[in-house]
C-alpha positions in Angstrom: 29.2 -29.1 63.5 29.1 -25.7 65.3 26.4 -23.1 64.6 28.9 -21.0 62.8 30.0 -23.9 60.6 26.4 -24.7 59.9 25.7 -21.1 58.8 28.8 -21.1 56.6 27.7 -24.2 54.8 24.1 -23.0 54.4 25.3 -19.6 52.9 27.0 -21.6 50.1 23.7 -23.1 49.1 21.9 -20.7 46.7 18.5 -20.8 45.2 18.9 -21.0 41.5 16.1 -18.5 40.9 17.0 -15.9 43.5 20.8 -16.1 44.0 20.5 -15.5 47.7 21.5 -17.8 50.6 19.0 -20.1 52.2 18.6 -20.1 55.9 19.2 -23.3 57.8 15.6 -23.0 59.2 12.6 -20.8 58.7 10.4 -19.5 61.5 7.3 -17.3 61.9 9.6 -14.3 61.6 10.1 -15.1 57.9 6.3 -14.8 57.2 5.3 -12.1 59.7 4.4 -9.7 56.9 2.2 -12.2 55.1 -1.5 -11.6 55.6 -3.2 -14.9 55.7 -6.6 -13.7 54.6 -5.3 -11.5 51.7 -2.3 -13.5 50.5 -3.1 -17.2 51.3 -6.8 -17.6 52.1 -8.8 -20.7 51.2 -8.8 -22.9 48.2 -11.2 -21.6 45.5 -11.1 -18.1 46.9 -9.2 -15.0 45.8 -6.2 -14.8 45.3 -6.3 -18.6 44.8 -2.9 -19.2 46.3 -4.2 -22.5 47.6 -5.9 -23.7 44.4 -8.5 -22.6 41.9 -11.3 -25.0 43.1 -12.7 -25.3 46.6 -12.5 -29.1 46.7 -9.4 -29.6 44.4 -8.5 -33.3 44.2 -11.0 -34.4 46.8 -13.6 -33.7 44.2 -11.7 -35.0 41.1 -8.1 -35.9 40.4 -6.1 -34.0 37.9 -6.4 -35.0 34.2 -3.7 -37.6 33.4 -2.7 -36.5 29.9 0.4 -38.3 28.5 2.0 -36.2 25.6 2.2 -38.7 22.7 2.7 -38.8 19.0 5.0 -40.6 16.6 5.2 -41.9 13.1 1.9 -41.9 11.2 -1.5 -40.8 12.4 -2.5 -44.5 12.4 0.5 -45.4 14.7 -0.4 -42.7 17.1 -4.1 -43.6 17.1 -3.1 -47.0 18.4 -0.9 -45.5 21.1 -3.8 -43.3 22.2 -6.2 -46.2 22.5 -3.5 -48.1 24.4 -3.1 -45.2 26.9 -6.9 -44.7 27.3 -7.2 -48.4 28.0 -4.6 -48.1 30.7 -6.5 -45.3 32.4 -5.3 -42.1 30.8 -8.0 -39.4 31.1 -7.1 -36.9 28.4 -5.1 -36.8 25.1 -2.1 -34.7 24.3 -0.8 -34.5 20.7 2.9 -34.3 19.9 3.4 -33.2 16.3 6.5 -33.9 14.2 8.9 -31.0 13.2 7.5 -30.5 9.7 4.0 -30.0 11.1 5.3 -27.7 13.8 7.1 -25.6 11.2 4.1 -25.5 8.8 5.5 -27.8 6.1 3.6 -30.7 4.4 5.3 -34.1 4.8 6.4 -34.0 1.1 8.2 -30.7 1.3 11.9 -30.9 0.7 12.6 -29.5 4.2 10.6 -32.3 5.7 12.8 -35.0 4.3 14.0 -37.4 7.0 11.9 -35.8 9.7 8.4 -37.1 9.0 7.0 -38.7 12.1 10.4 -38.7 14.0 9.7 -36.4 17.0 5.9 -36.6 16.8 3.0 -37.5 14.5 2.8 -36.2 11.0 -0.5 -34.2 10.4 -0.7 -32.4 7.1 -4.4 -32.6 6.3 -7.9 -33.2 7.7 -7.6 -36.8 6.6 -4.5 -37.3 8.8 -6.4 -35.7 11.7 -9.4 -38.0 11.1 -7.1 -41.0 11.2 -5.5 -39.7 14.4 -8.8 -39.8 16.2 -10.5 -42.7 14.5 -12.7 -44.5 17.0 -12.2 -41.8 19.6 -15.3 -39.7 20.2 -14.4 -36.1 20.4 -17.4 -35.2 22.5 -16.2 -37.6 25.2 -12.5 -36.7 25.4 -10.4 -33.6 26.0 -7.5 -33.0 23.6 -4.5 -30.8 24.0 -2.4 -30.0 20.9 1.1 -28.7 21.4 1.3 -26.5 18.3 2.0 -22.9 17.9 2.7 -21.1 14.7 0.2 -23.3 12.7 -2.2 -23.6 15.7 -5.1 -22.1 13.8 -4.8 -24.7 11.1 -4.6 -27.7 13.4 -7.6 -26.4 15.3 -9.5 -26.1 12.0 -8.6 -29.7 11.1 -9.9 -30.8 14.6 -13.2 -28.8 14.1 -13.6 -30.4 10.7 -13.1 -33.9 12.1 -15.5 -33.2 14.9 -18.2 -32.3 12.4 -17.5 -35.5 10.5 -18.2 -37.3 13.8 -21.3 -35.3 14.3 -19.8 -33.2 17.1 -20.4 -29.5 16.7 -17.6 -27.1 17.5 -19.3 -25.8 20.6 -19.1 -29.3 22.2 -15.3 -29.8 21.6 -13.1 -29.7 24.7 -9.4 -29.1 24.6 -6.5 -26.8 24.2 -4.1 -25.5 21.5 -0.9 -24.2 22.8 -0.9 -21.3 20.4 1.7 -19.4 22.5 3.8 -17.7 19.8 5.6 -15.3 22.2 7.5 -18.0 24.0 8.6 -19.3 20.5 10.5 -16.1 19.9 11.8 -16.2 23.5 12.8 -19.8 23.8 11.6 -22.7 21.5 12.3 -20.9 18.2 9.6 -22.7 16.1 8.1 -19.6 14.6 6.8 -18.9 11.0 5.5 -15.3 10.8 6.9 -12.1 12.4 5.5 -11.1 15.8 2.8 -8.6 14.7 1.0 -10.8 12.2 1.4 -13.8 14.6 -0.4 -11.8 17.3 -3.2 -10.9 14.8 -3.7 -14.6 14.1 -3.9 -15.3 17.8 -6.5 -12.5 18.4 -8.5 -13.9 15.5 -8.5 -17.3 17.2 -9.6 -15.7 20.5 -12.6 -14.0 18.9 -13.5 -17.1 16.8 -13.4 -19.5 19.7 -15.3 -17.1 22.0 -18.1 -17.2 19.5 -17.9 -20.8 18.2 -15.8 -23.1 20.3 -16.6 -21.9 23.8 -15.2 -24.9 25.7 -11.8 -24.6 24.0 -8.8 -23.2 25.7 -7.5 -20.8 23.1 -3.9 -20.3 24.4 -1.8 -22.5 26.7 0.7 -19.9 27.9 3.8 -21.9 28.2 6.7 -21.6 30.7 7.7 -25.2 30.0 9.8 -24.4 26.9 11.3 -21.3 28.6 12.5 -23.6 31.4 13.7 -26.3 29.0 15.8 -23.6 27.2 17.7 -23.0 30.5 15.8 -20.4 32.5 15.5 -20.4 36.3 12.2 -21.2 38.0 11.8 -17.5 38.6 12.4 -16.6 35.0 9.9 -19.3 33.9 7.3 -17.8 36.2 7.9 -14.1 35.3 8.3 -14.5 31.5 5.3 -16.8 31.2 3.0 -14.5 33.1 4.4 -11.5 31.2 3.4 -13.3 28.0 0.0 -14.0 29.4 -0.6 -10.4 30.3 0.5 -9.4 26.7 -2.1 -11.7 25.2 -4.7 -10.1 27.5 -3.7 -6.7 26.3 -3.7 -7.6 22.6 -7.2 -9.1 23.0 -8.5 -6.0 24.8 -6.8 -3.8 22.1 -8.7 -5.8 19.5 -11.9 -4.6 21.1 -12.8 -7.7 23.1 -14.1 -7.7 26.6 -11.5 -9.2 28.9 -14.2 -11.5 30.5 -15.2 -12.8 27.1 -11.9 -14.5 26.4 -9.7 -14.6 29.6 -11.6 -17.6 31.2 -10.4 -19.8 28.3 -6.7 -18.9 28.7 -4.7 -21.7 30.4 -1.1 -22.2 31.4 1.6 -24.8 31.0 4.5 -25.1 33.5 7.6 -27.2 34.0 8.0 -29.4 37.0 11.7 -29.4 37.8 13.9 -31.0 40.5 13.9 -28.4 43.3 10.8 -29.8 45.0 9.8 -27.0 47.3 10.7 -24.2 44.9 8.5 -25.7 42.2 5.5 -26.0 44.6 5.9 -22.3 45.6 6.2 -21.3 42.0 2.8 -22.7 41.2 1.2 -21.1 44.2 2.8 -17.7 43.4 1.6 -18.0 39.8 -2.0 -18.3 40.8 -1.8 -15.4 43.2 0.0 -13.0 40.7 -2.5 -13.8 37.9 -5.5 -13.3 40.0 -4.3 -10.0 41.4 -3.3 -8.6 38.0 -6.5 -9.7 36.3 -8.6 -8.2 39.0 -6.7 -5.0 39.7 -5.0 -4.1 36.5 -7.2 -5.5 33.8 -10.5 -5.0 35.7 -11.8 -8.5 35.1 -15.2 -9.0 36.8 -15.9 -12.7 36.0 -14.2 -14.8 38.7 -13.3 -17.3 35.9 -11.0 -14.7 34.4 -9.0 -14.7 37.6 -8.4 -18.5 37.8 -5.0 -19.7 36.6 -5.7 -23.2 35.4 -2.5 -25.0 34.3 -1.1 -28.2 32.8 2.3 -29.4 34.0 4.9 -31.6 32.4 7.9 -33.1 34.2 11.2 -31.7 33.2 12.6 -33.2 30.0 16.0 -31.5 30.6 16.3 -33.1 34.0 16.4 -36.6 32.4 19.7 -38.4 31.7 20.7 -40.8 29.0 23.0 -42.4 31.6 21.2 -44.8 33.9 17.8 -44.0 32.4 15.9 -46.0 35.1 16.8 -43.2 37.5 14.5 -41.0 35.4 11.5 -42.9 36.8 12.5 -41.5 40.3 13.1 -38.0 39.0 9.8 -37.9 37.2 7.9 -39.2 40.3 9.3 -36.4 42.5 8.6 -33.8 39.9 5.1 -35.1 39.4 4.5 -35.1 43.2 5.6 -31.4 43.3 3.2 -30.5 40.5 0.3 -32.2 42.4 1.2 -30.5 45.7 1.3 -27.3 43.8 -2.2 -27.8 42.5 -2.0 -28.6 38.8 -5.1 -29.3 36.8 -3.5 -31.6 34.3 -0.2 -33.6 34.2 2.2 -35.3 31.8 4.9 -37.5 33.3 7.9 -38.1 31.1 9.1 -41.6 30.2 12.5 -42.9 31.3 13.8 -43.3 27.8 12.9 -39.9 26.4 16.5 -38.6 26.2 17.2 -41.5 23.8 14.1 -41.8 21.7 10.3 -41.4 21.7 8.9 -43.6 24.5 8.1 -47.2 24.1 4.8 -48.6 25.3 6.4 -50.1 28.4 8.1 -46.8 29.3 5.0 -44.7 28.7 2.9 -47.1 30.8 5.3 -46.8 33.6 5.1 -43.0 33.4 1.3 -43.2 33.5 1.4 -45.6 36.4 3.6 -43.1 38.3 0.7 -40.6 38.2 -1.8 -43.2 39.2 0.3 -44.3 42.2 0.5 -40.7 43.4 -3.2 -40.3 43.0 -4.2 -43.6 44.6 -1.5 -44.5 47.1 0.2 -41.5 48.6 -2.6 -39.7 50.3 -1.8 -36.3 48.7 -5.4 -36.0 47.4 -6.9 -36.3 50.8 -6.3 -32.7 51.8 -6.0 -29.5 49.8 -2.6 -27.6 49.7 -1.2 -29.5 52.7 2.0 -27.5 52.7 0.2 -24.1 53.3 1.4 -22.5 56.4 4.9 -24.0 56.1 7.2 -21.1 56.9 9.6 -22.1 54.2 6.9 -22.6 51.5 5.1 -19.3 52.3 8.5 -17.5 52.3 9.3 -19.0 48.9 5.9 -18.1 47.5 6.3 -14.5 48.6 9.8 -14.4 47.2 8.6 -15.7 43.9 5.9 -13.1 43.7 8.4 -10.3 44.6 11.0 -11.5 42.1 8.4 -11.8 39.3 7.3 -8.2 40.0 10.9 -7.1 39.6 11.0 -8.7 36.1 7.7 -7.2 35.1 9.1 -3.7 35.9 12.2 -4.4 33.7 10.0 -5.7 30.8 7.8 -2.6 31.1 10.8 -0.3 30.9 11.8 -2.0 27.6 8.3 -1.2 26.2 6.6 -4.5 26.8 7.0 -8.1 25.8 7.3 -7.7 22.1 9.9 -4.9 22.2 11.8 -6.8 24.9 12.1 -9.9 22.8 13.0 -7.9 19.8 15.9 -6.4 21.9 17.0 -9.9 23.0 16.2 -9.3 26.7 14.6 -12.7 27.3 17.1 -14.5 25.2 20.1 -13.0 27.1 18.5 -13.7 30.5 17.9 -17.4 29.6 21.3 -17.9 28.0 23.1 -16.5 31.1 21.1 -18.8 33.4 21.7 -21.9 31.2 25.5 -21.1 31.2 25.6 -20.8 35.0 23.6 -24.0 35.4 26.1 -25.9 33.2 29.1 -24.5 35.0 27.6 -25.6 38.3 27.4 -29.2 36.9 30.9 -29.1 35.6 32.3 -27.8 38.9 30.1 -30.2 40.9 28.4 -27.4 42.7 25.3 -29.1 41.4 25.2 -32.9 41.6 23.4 -34.9 38.9 23.4 -38.6 39.7 25.0 -40.6 36.9 26.5 -37.5 35.2 29.0 -36.0 37.6 28.7 -38.4 40.6 27.8 -42.1 41.0 28.9 -42.5 37.3 28.9 -45.9 35.7 30.6 -47.2 32.5 28.8 -48.7 29.6 25.8 -47.9 27.5 22.3 -48.3 28.9 20.7 -51.7 28.1 17.2 -50.5 27.2 14.8 -51.1 24.3 14.1 -48.0 22.1 11.3 -47.1 19.8 12.4 -46.8 16.2 10.3 -45.1 13.5 9.9 -47.3 10.4 11.4 -45.4 7.3 8.3 -46.6 5.4 6.2 -44.2 7.5 7.5 -41.2 5.5 6.9 -42.9 2.1 3.4 -43.8 3.0 2.6 -40.3 4.4 3.9 -38.7 1.1 1.9 -41.2 -1.0 -1.2 -40.4 1.0 -0.8 -36.6 0.4 -0.3 -37.2 -3.3 -3.5 -39.3 -3.5 -5.4 -36.6 -1.5 -4.4 -33.9 -4.0 -5.7 -36.0 -6.9 -9.1 -36.9 -5.4 -10.2 -33.6 -3.8 -12.0 -30.8 -5.6 -9.1 -28.6 -6.4 -11.3 -25.8 -7.7 -12.9 -25.6 -4.3 -9.5 -25.7 -2.6 -8.3 -22.9 -4.9 -11.3 -20.7 -4.1 -11.0 -21.2 -0.4 -7.3 -20.3 -0.4 -8.1 -17.2 -2.5 -10.7 -16.1 0.0 -8.1 -16.6 2.8 -5.6 -14.5 0.9 -8.1 -11.7 0.6 -8.9 -11.9 4.3 -5.2 -11.7 5.2 -4.8 -8.5 3.2 -7.5 -6.8 5.2 -8.8 -7.0 8.8 -11.3 -9.9 8.3 -11.1 -12.7 10.9 -8.9 -15.4 9.3 -10.4 -18.4 11.2 -13.6 -18.9 9.1 -11.5 -19.0 6.0 -8.9 -21.3 7.5 -11.7 -23.7 8.6 -13.3 -23.6 5.1 -9.9 -24.3 3.6 -9.4 -27.2 5.9 -12.8 -28.7 5.0 -12.0 -28.4 1.3 -9.0 -30.6 2.0 -6.4 -27.9 1.6 -3.2 -29.1 3.3 -1.3 -27.5 6.1 1.5 -26.3 3.9 -0.8 -24.8 1.3 -2.7 -22.8 3.9 0.6 -21.6 5.5 2.0 -20.6 2.1 -1.0 -18.3 1.5 -0.3 -16.6 4.9 3.4 -16.4 4.3 2.8 -14.6 1.0 1.0 -11.9 2.9 2.8 -11.9 6.3 6.3 -12.9 5.3 8.6 -15.1 7.4 10.4 -14.1 10.6 14.2 -14.0 10.8 15.6 -13.6 14.3 18.0 -10.7 14.5 21.5 -11.5 16.0 21.8 -10.9 19.7 25.2 -10.0 21.3 26.1 -10.1 25.0 
């Protein structure tokens, strides 16, 4: 192939995030404007491009935190113990759709969905069963929950106290990222303004009472799963993070009082080098903005600590064993990008919740990377690569362009109300699908190397009795508890919602009185209302 032919071919290969041609080869000329000391530096030093800790994985491997939850709290408790026995180092709770949407398991809208896509948790009793035999002072727990996050955190605090573990010793994370719900995942309950009030109340409460807890896991994962590009995932996630900082400061909090407990959650997708550069750019952008714009003085406020999950939308129902390979490369990219915590998807997750065999294989994937590949031997080994550094710079520049657009629209909340994020993501998702249909983008087993027949694979099935037993348990709970105490606690919560009192102490008291998730949510709905997304046209 001639040089001209090579350049013609390369010009047809575009980066999904940037829509510009890739060069056949990168040289020092592509990074000549990059100042090593100011833009790259050393691990554990500003602007943290190379990692948030000086020793990174040479000191300690990332937390292996498999996202898990299905059926009843008892079923999931068994799965957690299985994973811990196999070497998992942190827990991550997947809730079912009724819990995510703030409904008790016996609500009419929960019918047929209890325990199907995660674990059903409607009360402190369910939470207690979920962690039975698992000491909460010894384990870090992440909970993927957003609109009802305050209530699930209250349940967890109550269970900790029952175990004799005070709230200031609890370690973990609630996702609690409501902005990305309006942008991408769509599991909201309240309108944006009261939702942000709840979040700032959580920030203040945890700063005073649950100091080791990560109060928001600002999530790009779901933005990417909705169809965004890597650049949009980076820019929109960071924009949300800055919005939370601004709301916290507007509520009168010192930025250094709450910013160190903010964490992030990114997607690990298939474009290996692009994903690595995305993580490096994210750390750099966050550190610069926190220091220069928000005037944070505590170095911990500048550190972007993040969890990563391999891309669910990259998995295929066809030839599901191929998903093991996809997940391994995505996980390796996350590790080379410097993640603090990692979930690897199971090969069967496009078909059902994972079986024990599949989830063990996913966990072993992480363990093989950590123990056998040598990637933990040196920190940020790809630093100095002309291509990686060019990509990192390009991500930063592209994100800044998006920040300017969002600012022109009045900020994150006005931009989402105008449908800006939704249109951007929808257009990217459409383009991605067209690339698959025209074979500009090859997906093995989908549009090339296709095989006939259905996959021969065992799937996890949720027993229909789970829902019946969960409903029976709630009925029993309501008869044995002190309903006068429940009523009083909920009344106090209602009063707090009408004024500016912090909601969290009242939510915690309601949880301890054995008020259910749905009962607490209903009190807040009565004051805040429910969100209805306006139609967006483009």
